[in-house]
C-alpha positions in Angstrom: 16.9 37.2 -17.5 16.8 37.0 -21.4 13.1 37.6 -22.2 13.8 37.4 -26.2 11.6 34.1 -25.9 8.4 35.7 -25.4 7.9 37.4 -28.8 8.5 33.9 -30.2 6.0 32.2 -27.8 3.5 35.1 -28.7 4.2 34.5 -32.5 3.6 30.8 -31.9 0.1 31.5 -30.3 -0.9 33.7 -33.0 0.0 31.2 -35.7 -2.0 28.6 -33.6 -5.7 29.5 -33.6 -6.5 27.7 -29.9 -3.6 29.0 -28.7 -4.6 32.5 -29.8 -7.9 32.1 -28.6 -6.7 30.8 -25.3 -4.3 34.0 -25.0 -7.0 36.6 -25.7 -9.2 34.9 -22.9 -6.2 35.1 -20.3 -5.8 38.7 -21.4 -9.7 39.4 -20.7 -9.4 37.5 -17.2 -6.6 39.8 -16.3 -8.6 43.0 -17.5 -11.4 41.2 -14.9 -9.3 41.1 -12.3 -8.3 44.9 -12.9 -12.0 45.7 -13.2 -12.6 43.9 -10.0 -9.9 45.7 -8.0 -11.3 49.0 -9.8 -14.8 48.8 -8.6 -13.6 47.6 -5.0 -11.0 49.8 -4.3 -12.3 53.2 -5.9 -15.9 53.2 -6.9 -17.0 51.6 -3.6 -15.0 54.0 -1.3 -16.4 56.8 -3.3 -20.0 55.6 -2.9 -19.4 55.1 0.9 -18.4 58.8 1.1 -22.0 60.1 0.1 -25.2 60.0 2.1 -27.2 58.2 -0.6 -27.8 54.5 -0.3 -28.4 54.3 -4.0 -25.0 54.6 -5.3 -24.1 52.0 -2.7 -26.4 49.4 -3.9 -25.5 50.1 -7.6 -21.9 49.2 -6.8 -23.0 46.2 -5.0 -25.3 44.9 -7.8 -23.2 46.0 -10.6 -19.9 44.5 -9.2 -19.9 40.9 -10.3 -22.0 41.3 -13.5 -19.3 43.8 -14.7 -16.7 41.3 -13.9 -18.3 38.5 -15.6 -19.4 40.5 -18.5 -15.7 41.3 -19.2 -15.0 37.7 -18.9 -17.6 36.6 -21.3 -16.6 39.9 -23.8 -13.5 38.1 -23.8 -14.9 34.5 -25.0 -16.7 36.4 -27.6 -13.8 38.2 -28.7 -11.7 35.0 -28.7 -14.4 33.4 -31.0 -13.8 35.9 -33.6 -10.3 35.2 -34.0 -11.1 32.7 -36.8 -14.2 31.5 -38.3 -15.7 28.4 -36.8 -17.0 25.4 -38.3 -20.9 25.4 -38.6 -23.0 25.2 -36.3 -20.3 26.2 -33.7 -19.8 29.8 -35.7 -23.7 30.5 -34.7 -24.1 28.5 -31.4 -21.0 29.6 -29.4 -21.2 33.6 -30.2 -25.0 33.2 -29.6 -24.4 31.3 -26.2 -21.9 34.1 -25.0 -24.3 36.8 -25.5 -27.1 34.7 -23.8 -24.8 34.3 -20.7 -24.3 38.0 -20.6 -27.9 38.7 -21.1 -28.9 36.3 -18.1 -26.3 38.0 -15.8 -27.7 41.5 -16.4 -31.4 40.3 -16.3 -30.8 38.6 -12.9 -29.0 41.9 -11.6 -31.8 44.0 -12.8 -34.5 41.9 -11.1 -32.4 42.0 -8.0 -31.8 45.7 -8.0 -35.5 46.4 -8.5 -36.4 44.2 -5.8 -34.1 45.8 -3.3 -35.3 49.2 -4.3 -38.9 48.3 -3.9 -38.1 46.6 -0.6 -36.5 49.8 0.6 -39.5 51.7 -0.3 -41.8 49.0 1.3 -39.9 49.2 4.7 -40.3 53.1 4.8 -43.9 52.7 4.4 -46.2 53.0 7.5 -47.6 49.6 8.5 -51.1 50.9 8.3 -51.0 52.1 4.7 -51.9 48.9 3.0 -52.7 50.1 -0.3 -49.1 51.7 -0.6 -47.7 48.2 0.4 -50.0 46.5 -1.9 -49.2 48.9 -5.1 -45.5 48.5 -4.4 -45.9 44.8 -4.2 -48.0 44.9 -7.5 -45.2 46.9 -9.1 -42.6 44.7 -7.8 -44.1 41.9 -9.6 -44.8 43.8 -12.7 -41.4 44.8 -13.0 -39.8 41.2 -12.7 -42.6 40.3 -15.2 -41.4 43.3 -17.7 -37.7 42.5 -17.4 -38.2 38.7 -17.8 -40.4 39.3 -20.8 -37.9 41.8 -22.1 -35.1 39.5 -21.5 -37.1 36.6 -23.0 -37.6 38.5 -26.6 -34.0 39.7 -26.6 -33.2 36.2 -26.1 -34.8 35.3 -29.2 -33.4 37.9 -31.0 -30.0 36.7 -30.0 -30.8 33.3 -31.4 -32.3 34.8 -34.6 -35.9 33.5 -34.0 -38.6 35.2 -35.9 -40.9 37.3 -33.6 -43.5 38.3 -36.0 -46.0 35.4 -35.3 -45.2 35.9 -31.4 -46.4 39.6 -31.6 -49.2 38.8 -33.7 -50.6 36.4 -31.5 -49.5 38.5 -28.2 -51.7 41.1 -29.6 -54.8 39.2 -30.0 -54.3 37.7 -26.5 -53.8 41.0 -25.1 -56.9 42.3 -26.4 -58.9 39.5 -25.1 -57.3 39.7 -21.5 -57.8 43.2 -21.6 -61.7 42.8 -22.2 -61.9 40.0 -19.9 -60.2 41.7 -17.0 -61.6 45.3 -17.8 -63.5 45.7 -14.3 -60.3 44.3 -12.3 -58.2 46.9 -14.4 -60.5 49.7 -13.5 -60.3 48.7 -9.8 -56.4 48.5 -9.9 -56.1 52.0 -11.4 -58.8 53.4 -9.1 -56.7 52.0 -6.1 -53.7 53.7 -7.7 -55.6 57.0 -7.7 -56.5 56.6 -4.4 -53.2 56.0 -3.1 -51.9 59.0 -5.1 -54.5 61.4 -4.1 -54.4 60.5 -0.6 -58.1 61.6 -0.1 -58.3 59.4 2.9 -56.5 56.8 4.8 -56.9 54.2 7.4 -58.9 55.2 10.5 -60.5 58.2 8.5 -64.5 58.9 9.0 -66.0 59.3 5.5 -69.3 59.7 4.1 -70.1 58.2 0.8 -72.4 60.2 -1.9 -74.9 57.3 -1.2 -75.1 58.4 2.4 -73.3 55.8 4.2 -71.0 56.9 6.9 -68.3 54.6 8.4 -64.3 54.2 9.5 -62.0 53.3 6.4 -60.9 49.7 7.8 -59.0 48.7 4.7 -57.8 50.1 1.1 -56.8 47.5 -1.0 -56.3 46.9 -4.7 -59.4 45.9 -5.7 -61.7 47.6 -3.2 -62.1 50.1 -0.1 -64.1 48.6 3.1 -65.5 50.9 5.7 -67.3 49.8 8.8 -70.5 51.6 9.9 -71.8 52.7 13.4 -74.0 49.4 13.3 -70.7 47.4 12.8 -71.7 46.5 9.2 -68.7 46.1 6.6 -69.2 47.8 3.2 -67.1 47.0 0.7 -66.9 49.4 -2.3 -64.9 48.7 -5.7 -62.2 51.3 -6.2 -63.5 52.0 -9.7 -66.5 53.3 -8.0 -65.3 55.2 -5.0 -62.7 56.9 -7.1 -65.1 58.6 -9.1 -67.6 59.4 -6.4 -67.9 62.3 -4.1 -66.3 61.6 -0.6 -66.9 63.6 2.4 -63.8 63.0 4.7 -64.7 64.2 8.4 -61.2 63.5 9.4 -59.4 65.7 7.0 -57.6 67.9 7.2 -57.6 67.4 11.0 -58.8 64.8 13.1 -61.1 67.4 15.2 -64.7 67.3 14.5 -67.4 70.0 14.9 -70.9 68.7 16.2 -74.2 70.6 16.2 -77.0 70.4 18.9 -80.2 72.1 17.3 -82.8 73.4 20.2 -85.8 75.7 20.4 -86.7 77.7 23.3 -89.9 79.5 23.9 -90.4 83.4 23.0 -90.6 84.6 26.5 -87.0 83.0 27.4 -83.9 85.0 28.2 -81.7 84.3 25.2 -78.7 85.4 27.2 -79.4 83.2 30.0 -79.8 80.3 27.5 -76.8 81.0 25.7 -74.9 81.0 29.3 -76.4 77.8 30.3 -75.6 75.9 27.1 -71.9 77.0 27.1 -71.7 75.7 30.6 -73.1 72.4 29.6 -70.4 71.9 27.1 -67.7 73.1 29.3 -68.8 70.7 31.9 -68.3 67.7 28.9 -64.8 66.6 29.3 -64.8 65.4 25.6 -65.6 68.5 24.3 -62.3 70.5 23.4 -61.6 74.1 24.4 -59.9 75.2 21.6 -61.9 76.0 19.5 -64.2 77.2 22.0 -67.8 75.9 22.3 -70.5 78.6 20.8 -74.1 79.3 20.5 -75.5 80.7 17.4 -79.1 81.7 16.8 -80.7 80.6 13.5 -84.2 82.1 13.4 -87.5 82.5 14.7 -89.6 79.5 14.2 -93.5 79.0 14.4 -93.4 78.3 18.1 -89.5 78.7 19.4 -86.4 80.3 18.8 -84.1 78.1 17.0 -80.5 77.8 17.8 -77.9 75.3 17.8 -74.9 74.4 20.4 -71.7 74.2 18.3 -68.4 72.3 19.7 -65.9 70.3 18.6 -64.5 66.7 19.5 -61.1 65.5 19.2 -62.4 62.7 16.5 -65.4 62.0 14.4 -65.6 58.5 16.2 -67.1 60.1 19.3 -69.5 62.1 17.2 -72.7 60.3 17.9 -72.1 59.5 21.4 -71.2 63.3 22.6 -74.3 64.4 20.6 -76.3 62.0 23.0 -74.6 63.2 26.1 -75.1 66.6 25.2 -78.8 66.6 24.4 -79.4 64.8 27.9 -77.3 67.4 29.8 -79.1 70.3 27.8 -82.7 68.7 28.4 -81.9 68.4 32.2 -80.6 72.0 32.4 -83.5 73.4 30.7 -85.7 71.5 33.0 -83.9 73.0 36.2 -84.0 76.5 35.1 -87.4 76.6 34.0 -86.6 77.2 30.1 -89.3 76.0 27.9 -88.7 74.1 25.2 -91.9 74.1 22.9 -93.4 71.3 21.0 -96.3 71.0 18.9 -99.6 70.6 20.2 -102.9 69.8 19.0 -106.3 70.3 20.3 -109.1 67.9 19.1 -112.5 69.0 19.8 -115.2 66.2 19.9 -118.5 67.9 18.6 -121.7 65.9 19.5 -123.9 64.7 16.7 -126.6 67.3 15.5 -130.2 66.5 16.8 -133.0 66.7 14.5 -136.5 67.1 15.9 -139.1 65.0 14.2 -142.0 67.0 13.4 -145.4 65.5 14.1 -148.0 65.8 11.3 -152.1 65.6 12.2 -153.8 62.9 10.8 -157.0 63.5 8.8 
């Protein structure tokens, strides 16, 4: 078959700008298909051999954008074959660049949504602040990508951005001043999430004295429930800079103290043995570490000591102190161990009597 006519037709295409542009686009369509096959047959298989999910996702999210980018680059190249008449010389090249920008903006949003979705799926269900931070981060990234895309779009269409930046600076200052407390609470929540000073279910004591269970850690505030079933909401900006005692950390096991005073005549070894038996009889007192008794000093009317033992969780602190005090009181009464207490003696004095002297009358 004689193929000598091909150079003649190619020369004809080069002489006709419209046919030349069409030929350029066809070349890029072929290149687009080659790119599609390269990604599908080579890159996808290479990514499948690794144990990392990120490279598979990158191939999936960049496959179509790369192919369409090749096509629109071909259109842009075709427009350079010969200068067009205005306004097409300005509009059409800008339009092709706009299409490429939209393709990659959409791909970037999809990729970051997927990445944050994967992170959220790996977060524990009770870690609300972690989920809130990642959801907020997802929205912020989306806003940043869209804002950057809009600025790039304005640059493509040669729109002056100076007035926009000037007004944006003024608006930004106004918003920052108006939302100062909200931003402080947000960054306080982020610092709590990063430091992991406490988590849901922990029992904490605030520097103001309130003690309770952490019920919710949000972006704006942290909520704790006290033993009175009262819910306290503390702004994150305050709690992030406050002294917090976490009774549940580093391990949930919690030590409780039962103070006691016995008479000086008591057998201290016997007292210690009885108190340890009381602790051993309580099923909620753990055996590791073992309960112990520590004498603390000589008081005005008693030898002061403490029964020290551990429970599984701070949630049972109040109840077990209650049970141990009752058991200790009953044991001391049964074994004739005196628990001294202050006594006062009140003496009632009779009023002084005065004898009236009798005088003689003249």
